N, C-alpha and C positions, 0 to 999 in steps of 0.2 A: 464438619470439614474445617481444617485449620488453614489459614492463609494470611501471610503478612505482605503488605503492599506499601511501598514507599511512594510518596507523591500525593497530590491533591485529588480526591475523588469527588465527582459531582453528586453522586447519590448511591444508595445501596444497590440499585440495579446495575450500575457500572461496577461496583465492587464485586458483585456476584459474577458478572461476565469476566472480569479480570481473573478472579480466582479459578474459574473454569478454564481460562486461557485458551479459548477457542475462537477461530474465525474460519468458517468453511472447513477446509482441510489444512489450514494454516495455524497461526499462533498469534494471540493477542497479548501485548505486553506494554509496559511503560519504558521509556528510555531510548537510547541510541541503538541503531542497527549495526554500528561498528564498535568494536572493542577499542580500548585505549591504544593498542598497538596497530590500529587501522585494519585488523582482520575483520572479516565479515562475521556477524553474529547470526548463526543459523539455528534457531530454536527447533526443538523436536516438534513433531506434528501429532498432537493428541486427537481425540475423537472430534468429529466434525460437528458444526453447528452453523446455522444459516443466519448470520447477523442481519442480512438484508431484510428478512421477513420478521425479525424480532426486535428491531431497534427503530426509533423515530428518524425521520429525515434530518440530516446534518449531525447524526451521532458521530462522535470522533474518538478514535483510539489509535494506538500504534499496531501495525500488523506486518506479518511476513507471509508471502504467498509463493507458490511454485506452480507452474502449469505450462500450457502450450499456447502460443500466439494464435488467435483465431483470425483477426484482421486489424489493420490500422485504420483509424479514422482520419479525416482531413486535418492538416496542421492548423492549429488554432493559436495565433499570436505567439509564436516561438515555443510552442509546447507540442510534443508528440503525444497523441492519445491512441491507445491500442487496447483491444480486448484480449484477455487471457482466460482460457478455460482451466479452472482449478479443481474440477471434480466431475463425476459421471452424470450428474443430473443436468437438465437443460438450463436451470437457473444458476448453475455453478460457474459463473463467469464474473469478471470484474474489470473495470476500466483502469488502466495504469496511465498516469499523466506525468510526463517527463519534461522538465525545463531544459531546453536545448542550450542555454547559456552555460551549462556545466559540462559541455562536451558533446560530441556527436554520438549517435547510436549507430550500430551497424544497420545496413539497409534491412528493414523489417519485412518478413515474409511469413505467411501462415505455416504453422508447424514448428517454428523456432521455439526452443526452450526459454522460458522466462522465469526468473526469480526476482522478487522485488520486496523491499522492506521500507516502510515509511508510514505516513498517516493514512488510516482508513477512514472514509467518510461515507455513511449511508446517503445516497443521493437519488432518491426516487421521486422527488418533486422539485420543481424550480424554486430558486430563491430570488431575492431582488437583484443579486449579483450574478448568479450562474444558472444555466439550464440544468435540468435533471440529467443524470448520466443515462445513456442508452442501456447500460448494464445494471442500473440501480444502486451502484456503489463504485467508489474510486479508491485508489491508493495513489497518493501524491507525496511530494517532498521526498522523492527517491533519489536524492543527491546528497553531497556532503553538507555539513552544517554551515550556515552563514552567520552564526552568532549564537544566540540563546536557544534556538530551536534544535532539537535532536536531529542528527544527520540520518540519511538513508542511503539506499543504493538500488540499482537495477543491474541484473546480469542477463545478457542476451547471448544465448548459445555459448556460455562459458566466458564471455567477455564482460568484465566489470566496467560499468559506465556510471557517470554522475559524480565523479571525484575531481573534475577539472576545476579551474580557478574562477569560474563564473560567480556572479553575485546575484543571480536571480533577477537581473534587470534593475537592481536598486541603485 
């Protein structure tokens, strides 16, 4: 298999995952979720793989998902947390974390279509700073860039969110 990757890779395991470019039914990649002209980057969806069960807690990469909203969790310090079903299996769900300082989301209800692009983190055990995700993984930083970090987005029922003038509370 031939694969060229730009950026710093932590180890060969990460290189292999990136070359396969899979996350559930989504897409793993490095870089911004938005093109230079502010258009959404919507990668194609190759074969599925379950990163939640094959990566260690706090594994981090970029990811793109599409699915249906299952339910919203309670507001936590200015962030919306909601579960998205991204595949047919019971474990094919992921928690999306959205920073409200980048603009409001539509009122969330089960069955809404969700597309998100940002940082994927396996979160199946608590850390010193955060509890484990009830879904075992999160996608966050689903908003415009605030500097050196690549930007992301969330689309709720066709409405692009996360591109407001917020600063992430900084």
